[in-house]
HTML snippet that shows the backbone in 3Dmol.js (N, CA, C, O; Angstrom):
<script src="https://3Dmol.org/build/3Dmol-min.js"></script>
<div id="view" style="width:600px;height:400px;position:relative"></div>
<script>
const pdb = `
ATOM      1  N   MET A   1     -17.009  -4.598  21.350  1.00  0.00           N
ATOM      2  CA  MET A   1     -16.763  -4.835  19.905  1.00  0.00           C
ATOM      3  C   MET A   1     -18.145  -4.815  19.208  1.00  0.00           C
ATOM      4  O   MET A   1     -19.143  -5.328  19.714  1.00  0.00           O
ATOM      5  N   LYS A   2     -18.132  -4.210  18.057  1.00  0.00           N
ATOM      6  CA  LYS A   2     -19.329  -4.091  17.176  1.00  0.00           C
ATOM      7  C   LYS A   2     -19.042  -4.761  15.862  1.00  0.00           C
ATOM      8  O   LYS A   2     -17.887  -4.926  15.470  1.00  0.00           O
ATOM      9  N   LEU A   3     -20.129  -5.157  15.165  1.00  0.00           N
ATOM     10  CA  LEU A   3     -20.050  -5.689  13.830  1.00  0.00           C
ATOM     11  C   LEU A   3     -20.733  -4.830  12.883  1.00  0.00           C
ATOM     12  O   LEU A   3     -21.844  -4.353  13.113  1.00  0.00           O
ATOM     13  N   LYS A   4     -20.018  -4.611  11.726  1.00  0.00           N
ATOM     14  CA  LYS A   4     -20.661  -3.939  10.557  1.00  0.00           C
ATOM     15  C   LYS A   4     -21.138  -5.025   9.573  1.00  0.00           C
ATOM     16  O   LYS A   4     -20.345  -5.793   9.028  1.00  0.00           O
ATOM     17  N   ILE A   5     -22.387  -5.053   9.383  1.00  0.00           N
ATOM     18  CA  ILE A   5     -23.050  -6.144   8.569  1.00  0.00           C
ATOM     19  C   ILE A   5     -23.596  -5.459   7.272  1.00  0.00           C
ATOM     20  O   ILE A   5     -24.362  -4.497   7.337  1.00  0.00           O
ATOM     21  N   THR A   6     -23.161  -6.008   6.071  1.00  0.00           N
ATOM     22  CA  THR A   6     -23.613  -5.531   4.735  1.00  0.00           C
ATOM     23  C   THR A   6     -24.291  -6.575   3.989  1.00  0.00           C
ATOM     24  O   THR A   6     -23.845  -7.717   3.871  1.00  0.00           O
ATOM     25  N   LEU A   7     -25.502  -6.111   3.431  1.00  0.00           N
ATOM     26  CA  LEU A   7     -26.187  -7.099   2.535  1.00  0.00           C
ATOM     27  C   LEU A   7     -25.612  -7.080   1.161  1.00  0.00           C
ATOM     28  O   LEU A   7     -25.579  -6.043   0.499  1.00  0.00           O
ATOM     29  N   LYS A   8     -25.130  -8.292   0.702  1.00  0.00           N
ATOM     30  CA  LYS A   8     -24.457  -8.442  -0.521  1.00  0.00           C
ATOM     31  C   LYS A   8     -25.376  -9.079  -1.666  1.00  0.00           C
ATOM     32  O   LYS A   8     -25.189  -8.810  -2.853  1.00  0.00           O
ATOM     33  N   LYS A   9     -26.356  -9.919  -1.235  1.00  0.00           N
ATOM     34  CA  LYS A   9     -27.254 -10.563  -2.168  1.00  0.00           C
ATOM     35  C   LYS A   9     -28.753 -10.357  -1.815  1.00  0.00           C
ATOM     36  O   LYS A   9     -29.142 -10.185  -0.660  1.00  0.00           O
ATOM     37  N   SER A  10     -29.524 -10.388  -2.854  1.00  0.00           N
ATOM     38  CA  SER A  10     -30.957 -10.111  -2.647  1.00  0.00           C
ATOM     39  C   SER A  10     -31.660 -11.110  -1.839  1.00  0.00           C
ATOM     40  O   SER A  10     -31.225 -12.262  -1.835  1.00  0.00           O
ATOM     41  N   THR A  11     -32.768 -10.781  -1.110  1.00  0.00           N
ATOM     42  CA  THR A  11     -33.589 -11.708  -0.356  1.00  0.00           C
ATOM     43  C   THR A  11     -34.665 -12.273  -1.138  1.00  0.00           C
ATOM     44  O   THR A  11     -35.392 -13.116  -0.613  1.00  0.00           O
ATOM     45  N   SER A  12     -34.876 -11.856  -2.495  1.00  0.00           N
ATOM     46  CA  SER A  12     -35.826 -12.314  -3.328  1.00  0.00           C
ATOM     47  C   SER A  12     -35.638 -13.789  -3.710  1.00  0.00           C
ATOM     48  O   SER A  12     -34.590 -14.220  -4.192  1.00  0.00           O
ATOM     49  N   GLY A  13     -36.696 -14.513  -3.467  1.00  0.00           N
ATOM     50  CA  GLY A  13     -36.778 -15.961  -3.619  1.00  0.00           C
ATOM     51  C   GLY A  13     -35.999 -16.758  -2.609  1.00  0.00           C
ATOM     52  O   GLY A  13     -35.643 -17.910  -2.859  1.00  0.00           O
ATOM     53  N   ARG A  14     -35.722 -16.141  -1.440  1.00  0.00           N
ATOM     54  CA  ARG A  14     -35.116 -17.027  -0.311  1.00  0.00           C
ATOM     55  C   ARG A  14     -36.105 -17.404   0.682  1.00  0.00           C
ATOM     56  O   ARG A  14     -37.248 -16.948   0.650  1.00  0.00           O
ATOM     57  N   LEU A  15     -35.713 -18.201   1.538  1.00  0.00           N
ATOM     58  CA  LEU A  15     -36.624 -18.809   2.626  1.00  0.00           C
ATOM     59  C   LEU A  15     -37.262 -17.645   3.391  1.00  0.00           C
ATOM     60  O   LEU A  15     -36.662 -16.578   3.523  1.00  0.00           O
ATOM     61  N   GLU A  16     -38.465 -17.856   3.886  1.00  0.00           N
ATOM     62  CA  GLU A  16     -39.123 -16.725   4.572  1.00  0.00           C
ATOM     63  C   GLU A  16     -38.292 -16.523   5.932  1.00  0.00           C
ATOM     64  O   GLU A  16     -38.236 -15.394   6.420  1.00  0.00           O
ATOM     65  N   LYS A  17     -37.715 -17.492   6.481  1.00  0.00           N
ATOM     66  CA  LYS A  17     -36.930 -17.313   7.805  1.00  0.00           C
ATOM     67  C   LYS A  17     -35.735 -16.354   7.408  1.00  0.00           C
ATOM     68  O   LYS A  17     -35.439 -15.403   8.131  1.00  0.00           O
ATOM     69  N   GLN A  18     -35.079 -16.627   6.269  1.00  0.00           N
ATOM     70  CA  GLN A  18     -34.054 -15.804   5.941  1.00  0.00           C
ATOM     71  C   GLN A  18     -34.303 -14.375   5.665  1.00  0.00           C
ATOM     72  O   GLN A  18     -33.515 -13.476   5.958  1.00  0.00           O
ATOM     73  N   GLN A  19     -35.547 -14.204   5.031  1.00  0.00           N
ATOM     74  CA  GLN A  19     -35.918 -12.847   4.631  1.00  0.00           C
ATOM     75  C   GLN A  19     -36.295 -12.145   6.054  1.00  0.00           C
ATOM     76  O   GLN A  19     -35.899 -10.997   6.256  1.00  0.00           O
ATOM     77  N   ARG A  20     -36.944 -12.730   6.894  1.00  0.00           N
ATOM     78  CA  ARG A  20     -37.173 -12.091   8.172  1.00  0.00           C
ATOM     79  C   ARG A  20     -35.968 -11.806   9.005  1.00  0.00           C
ATOM     80  O   ARG A  20     -35.900 -10.809   9.724  1.00  0.00           O
ATOM     81  N   THR A  21     -34.979 -12.731   8.894  1.00  0.00           N
ATOM     82  CA  THR A  21     -33.704 -12.459   9.693  1.00  0.00           C
ATOM     83  C   THR A  21     -32.867 -11.257   9.146  1.00  0.00           C
ATOM     84  O   THR A  21     -32.204 -10.529   9.886  1.00  0.00           O
ATOM     85  N   VAL A  22     -32.948 -11.116   7.858  1.00  0.00           N
ATOM     86  CA  VAL A  22     -32.242  -9.895   7.160  1.00  0.00           C
ATOM     87  C   VAL A  22     -33.036  -8.662   7.593  1.00  0.00           C
ATOM     88  O   VAL A  22     -32.425  -7.620   7.828  1.00  0.00           O
ATOM     89  N   ALA A  23     -34.353  -8.726   7.710  1.00  0.00           N
ATOM     90  CA  ALA A  23     -35.109  -7.494   8.030  1.00  0.00           C
ATOM     91  C   ALA A  23     -34.883  -7.239   9.504  1.00  0.00           C
ATOM     92  O   ALA A  23     -34.787  -6.082   9.912  1.00  0.00           O
ATOM     93  N   ALA A  24     -34.790  -8.336  10.362  1.00  0.00           N
ATOM     94  CA  ALA A  24     -34.545  -8.136  11.756  1.00  0.00           C
ATOM     95  C   ALA A  24     -33.213  -7.527  12.078  1.00  0.00           C
ATOM     96  O   ALA A  24     -33.056  -6.848  13.093  1.00  0.00           O
ATOM     97  N   LEU A  25     -32.235  -7.772  11.200  1.00  0.00           N
ATOM     98  CA  LEU A  25     -30.925  -7.137  11.392  1.00  0.00           C
ATOM     99  C   LEU A  25     -30.818  -5.729  11.005  1.00  0.00           C
ATOM    100  O   LEU A  25     -29.839  -5.037  11.285  1.00  0.00           O
ATOM    101  N   GLY A  26     -31.968  -5.267  10.278  1.00  0.00           N
ATOM    102  CA  GLY A  26     -32.076  -3.869   9.984  1.00  0.00           C
ATOM    103  C   GLY A  26     -31.611  -3.615   8.457  1.00  0.00           C
ATOM    104  O   GLY A  26     -31.456  -2.462   8.053  1.00  0.00           O
ATOM    105  N   LEU A  27     -31.400  -4.710   7.645  1.00  0.00           N
ATOM    106  CA  LEU A  27     -31.016  -4.448   6.303  1.00  0.00           C
ATOM    107  C   LEU A  27     -32.198  -4.408   5.346  1.00  0.00           C
ATOM    108  O   LEU A  27     -33.149  -5.178   5.474  1.00  0.00           O
ATOM    109  N   LYS A  28     -32.115  -3.474   4.365  1.00  0.00           N
ATOM    110  CA  LYS A  28     -33.102  -3.403   3.560  1.00  0.00           C
ATOM    111  C   LYS A  28     -32.847  -3.614   2.063  1.00  0.00           C
ATOM    112  O   LYS A  28     -33.539  -4.377   1.388  1.00  0.00           O
ATOM    113  N   LYS A  29     -31.780  -2.872   1.555  1.00  0.00           N
ATOM    114  CA  LYS A  29     -31.441  -2.984   0.138  1.00  0.00           C
ATOM    115  C   LYS A  29     -30.087  -3.663   0.035  1.00  0.00           C
ATOM    116  O   LYS A  29     -29.340  -3.732   1.010  1.00  0.00           O
ATOM    117  N   ILE A  30     -29.778  -4.161  -1.150  1.00  0.00           N
ATOM    118  CA  ILE A  30     -28.410  -4.668  -1.400  1.00  0.00           C
ATOM    119  C   ILE A  30     -27.423  -3.483  -1.239  1.00  0.00           C
ATOM    120  O   ILE A  30     -27.604  -2.407  -1.809  1.00  0.00           O
ATOM    121  N   GLY A  31     -26.411  -3.735  -0.462  1.00  0.00           N
ATOM    122  CA  GLY A  31     -25.347  -2.713  -0.283  1.00  0.00           C
ATOM    123  C   GLY A  31     -25.537  -1.884   1.007  1.00  0.00           C
ATOM    124  O   GLY A  31     -24.670  -1.120   1.431  1.00  0.00           O
ATOM    125  N   SER A  32     -26.718  -2.087   1.594  1.00  0.00           N
ATOM    126  CA  SER A  32     -26.958  -1.427   2.844  1.00  0.00           C
ATOM    127  C   SER A  32     -26.175  -2.017   4.029  1.00  0.00           C
ATOM    128  O   SER A  32     -25.971  -3.230   4.074  1.00  0.00           O
ATOM    129  N   SER A  33     -25.741  -1.204   4.972  1.00  0.00           N
ATOM    130  CA  SER A  33     -24.960  -1.644   6.061  1.00  0.00           C
ATOM    131  C   SER A  33     -25.619  -1.139   7.402  1.00  0.00           C
ATOM    132  O   SER A  33     -26.245  -0.083   7.491  1.00  0.00           O
ATOM    133  N   VAL A  34     -25.391  -2.057   8.468  1.00  0.00           N
ATOM    134  CA  VAL A  34     -25.824  -1.671   9.859  1.00  0.00           C
ATOM    135  C   VAL A  34     -24.665  -1.997  10.859  1.00  0.00           C
ATOM    136  O   VAL A  34     -23.840  -2.879  10.623  1.00  0.00           O
ATOM    137  N   ILE A  35     -24.658  -1.299  11.891  1.00  0.00           N
ATOM    138  CA  ILE A  35     -23.707  -1.646  12.915  1.00  0.00           C
ATOM    139  C   ILE A  35     -24.562  -2.274  14.061  1.00  0.00           C
ATOM    140  O   ILE A  35     -25.571  -1.732  14.513  1.00  0.00           O
ATOM    141  N   GLN A  36     -24.052  -3.488  14.492  1.00  0.00           N
ATOM    142  CA  GLN A  36     -24.870  -4.174  15.589  1.00  0.00           C
ATOM    143  C   GLN A  36     -23.843  -4.608  16.646  1.00  0.00           C
ATOM    144  O   GLN A  36     -22.664  -4.766  16.330  1.00  0.00           O
ATOM    145  N   PRO A  37     -24.268  -4.794  17.857  1.00  0.00           N
ATOM    146  CA  PRO A  37     -23.328  -5.306  18.925  1.00  0.00           C
ATOM    147  C   PRO A  37     -22.883  -6.724  18.576  1.00  0.00           C
ATOM    148  O   PRO A  37     -23.569  -7.417  17.825  1.00  0.00           O
ATOM    149  N   ASP A  38     -21.825  -7.131  19.076  1.00  0.00           N
ATOM    150  CA  ASP A  38     -21.346  -8.446  18.944  1.00  0.00           C
ATOM    151  C   ASP A  38     -21.786  -9.347  20.064  1.00  0.00           C
ATOM    152  O   ASP A  38     -21.152  -9.373  21.119  1.00  0.00           O
ATOM    153  N   ASN A  39     -22.847 -10.079  19.867  1.00  0.00           N
ATOM    154  CA  ASN A  39     -23.391 -10.927  20.976  1.00  0.00           C
ATOM    155  C   ASN A  39     -23.869 -12.241  20.283  1.00  0.00           C
ATOM    156  O   ASN A  39     -23.958 -12.290  19.056  1.00  0.00           O
ATOM    157  N   PRO A  40     -24.170 -13.286  21.067  1.00  0.00           N
ATOM    158  CA  PRO A  40     -24.495 -14.656  20.509  1.00  0.00           C
ATOM    159  C   PRO A  40     -25.805 -14.423  19.707  1.00  0.00           C
ATOM    160  O   PRO A  40     -25.899 -15.060  18.657  1.00  0.00           O
ATOM    161  N   ALA A  41     -26.790 -13.633  20.038  1.00  0.00           N
ATOM    162  CA  ALA A  41     -28.010 -13.579  19.257  1.00  0.00           C
ATOM    163  C   ALA A  41     -27.707 -13.002  17.863  1.00  0.00           C
ATOM    164  O   ALA A  41     -28.183 -13.533  16.860  1.00  0.00           O
ATOM    165  N   ILE A  42     -26.908 -11.903  17.797  1.00  0.00           N
ATOM    166  CA  ILE A  42     -26.596 -11.397  16.410  1.00  0.00           C
ATOM    167  C   ILE A  42     -25.799 -12.310  15.646  1.00  0.00           C
ATOM    168  O   ILE A  42     -25.979 -12.372  14.430  1.00  0.00           O
ATOM    169  N   ARG A  43     -24.782 -13.157  16.312  1.00  0.00           N
ATOM    170  CA  ARG A  43     -23.919 -14.033  15.657  1.00  0.00           C
ATOM    171  C   ARG A  43     -24.886 -15.190  15.086  1.00  0.00           C
ATOM    172  O   ARG A  43     -24.595 -15.664  13.988  1.00  0.00           O
ATOM    173  N   GLY A  44     -25.855 -15.600  15.670  1.00  0.00           N
ATOM    174  CA  GLY A  44     -26.812 -16.646  15.228  1.00  0.00           C
ATOM    175  C   GLY A  44     -27.595 -16.160  14.049  1.00  0.00           C
ATOM    176  O   GLY A  44     -27.810 -16.898  13.088  1.00  0.00           O
ATOM    177  N   MET A  45     -28.013 -14.958  14.109  1.00  0.00           N
ATOM    178  CA  MET A  45     -28.650 -14.364  12.940  1.00  0.00           C
ATOM    179  C   MET A  45     -27.798 -14.251  11.690  1.00  0.00           C
ATOM    180  O   MET A  45     -28.275 -14.504  10.583  1.00  0.00           O
ATOM    181  N   ILE A  46     -26.524 -13.867  11.863  1.00  0.00           N
ATOM    182  CA  ILE A  46     -25.575 -13.802  10.781  1.00  0.00           C
ATOM    183  C   ILE A  46     -25.322 -15.205  10.208  1.00  0.00           C
ATOM    184  O   ILE A  46     -25.249 -15.423   8.998  1.00  0.00           O
ATOM    185  N   PHE A  47     -25.191 -16.149  11.170  1.00  0.00           N
ATOM    186  CA  PHE A  47     -25.090 -17.579  10.640  1.00  0.00           C
ATOM    187  C   PHE A  47     -26.055 -18.028   9.805  1.00  0.00           C
ATOM    188  O   PHE A  47     -25.748 -18.754   8.859  1.00  0.00           O
ATOM    189  N   THR A  48     -27.314 -17.666  10.036  1.00  0.00           N
ATOM    190  CA  THR A  48     -28.510 -18.003   9.221  1.00  0.00           C
ATOM    191  C   THR A  48     -28.520 -17.503   7.808  1.00  0.00           C
ATOM    192  O   THR A  48     -29.041 -18.114   6.875  1.00  0.00           O
ATOM    193  N   VAL A  49     -27.871 -16.282   7.710  1.00  0.00           N
ATOM    194  CA  VAL A  49     -27.803 -15.635   6.394  1.00  0.00           C
ATOM    195  C   VAL A  49     -26.394 -15.405   5.879  1.00  0.00           C
ATOM    196  O   VAL A  49     -26.119 -14.521   5.067  1.00  0.00           O
ATOM    197  N   GLN A  50     -25.563 -16.210   6.373  1.00  0.00           N
ATOM    198  CA  GLN A  50     -24.061 -15.863   6.156  1.00  0.00           C
ATOM    199  C   GLN A  50     -23.649 -15.827   4.573  1.00  0.00           C
ATOM    200  O   GLN A  50     -22.651 -15.219   4.186  1.00  0.00           O
ATOM    201  N   HIS A  51     -24.508 -16.532   3.718  1.00  0.00           N
ATOM    202  CA  HIS A  51     -24.277 -16.508   2.289  1.00  0.00           C
ATOM    203  C   HIS A  51     -24.725 -15.222   1.701  1.00  0.00           C
ATOM    204  O   HIS A  51     -24.403 -14.954   0.543  1.00  0.00           O
ATOM    205  N   MET A  52     -25.429 -14.423   2.393  1.00  0.00           N
ATOM    206  CA  MET A  52     -26.044 -13.240   1.745  1.00  0.00           C
ATOM    207  C   MET A  52     -25.379 -11.887   2.353  1.00  0.00           C
ATOM    208  O   MET A  52     -25.619 -10.779   1.873  1.00  0.00           O
ATOM    209  N   VAL A  53     -24.611 -12.074   3.341  1.00  0.00           N
ATOM    210  CA  VAL A  53     -23.986 -10.886   4.034  1.00  0.00           C
ATOM    211  C   VAL A  53     -22.525 -10.975   4.156  1.00  0.00           C
ATOM    212  O   VAL A  53     -21.938 -12.056   4.125  1.00  0.00           O
ATOM    213  N   SER A  54     -21.869  -9.718   4.310  1.00  0.00           N
ATOM    214  CA  SER A  54     -20.426  -9.758   4.672  1.00  0.00           C
ATOM    215  C   SER A  54     -20.433  -9.068   6.092  1.00  0.00           C
ATOM    216  O   SER A  54     -21.327  -8.285   6.410  1.00  0.00           O
ATOM    217  N   VAL A  55     -19.431  -9.387   6.892  1.00  0.00           N
ATOM    218  CA  VAL A  55     -19.301  -9.010   8.274  1.00  0.00           C
ATOM    219  C   VAL A  55     -17.938  -8.409   8.500  1.00  0.00           C
ATOM    220  O   VAL A  55     -16.984  -9.051   8.060  1.00  0.00           O
ATOM    221  N   GLU A  56     -17.710  -7.288   9.113  1.00  0.00           N
ATOM    222  CA  GLU A  56     -16.456  -6.759   9.561  1.00  0.00           C
ATOM    223  C   GLU A  56     -16.608  -6.530  11.116  1.00  0.00           C
ATOM    224  O   GLU A  56     -17.661  -6.215  11.672  1.00  0.00           O
ATOM    225  N   GLU A  57     -15.520  -6.714  11.665  1.00  0.00           N
ATOM    226  CA  GLU A  57     -15.502  -6.387  13.183  1.00  0.00           C
ATOM    227  C   GLU A  57     -14.968  -4.970  13.257  1.00  0.00           C
ATOM    228  O   GLU A  57     -13.980  -4.678  12.583  1.00  0.00           O
ATOM    229  N   ILE A  58     -15.585  -4.029  14.070  1.00  0.00           N
ATOM    230  CA  ILE A  58     -15.274  -2.752  14.386  1.00  0.00           C
ATOM    231  C   ILE A  58     -14.837  -2.586  15.975  1.00  0.00           C
ATOM    232  O   ILE A  58     -15.556  -2.927  16.914  1.00  0.00           O
ATOM    233  N   ALA A  59     -13.649  -2.054  16.085  1.00  0.00           N
ATOM    234  CA  ALA A  59     -13.219  -1.800  17.546  1.00  0.00           C
ATOM    235  C   ALA A  59     -13.901  -0.649  17.924  1.00  0.00           C
ATOM    236  O   ALA A  59     -14.116   0.240  17.100  1.00  0.00           O
ATOM    237  N   GLU A  60     -14.294  -0.561  19.180  1.00  0.00           N
ATOM    238  CA  GLU A  60     -14.891   0.686  19.718  1.00  0.00           C
ATOM    239  C   GLU A  60     -13.944   1.722  20.181  1.00  0.00           C
ATOM    240  O   GLU A  60     -14.366   2.783  20.640  1.00  0.00           O
TER     241      GLU A  60
END
`;
const viewer = $3Dmol.createViewer("view");
viewer.addModel(pdb, "pdb");
viewer.setStyle({}, {cartoon: {color: "spectrum"}});
viewer.zoomTo();
viewer.render();
</script>
């Protein structure tokens, strides 16, 4: 299973931890999307910035 993560809100003015988490996920601009594997590490990162991203599950 993979996850498609899309950045919906700006990182401007957010906590440093949240900005770094968004960058570590591979997201740069609003509307940009990345495909990541579904594992506990990625799920934890998504939880940290859940108010700024949308997530879709993609079947392989």
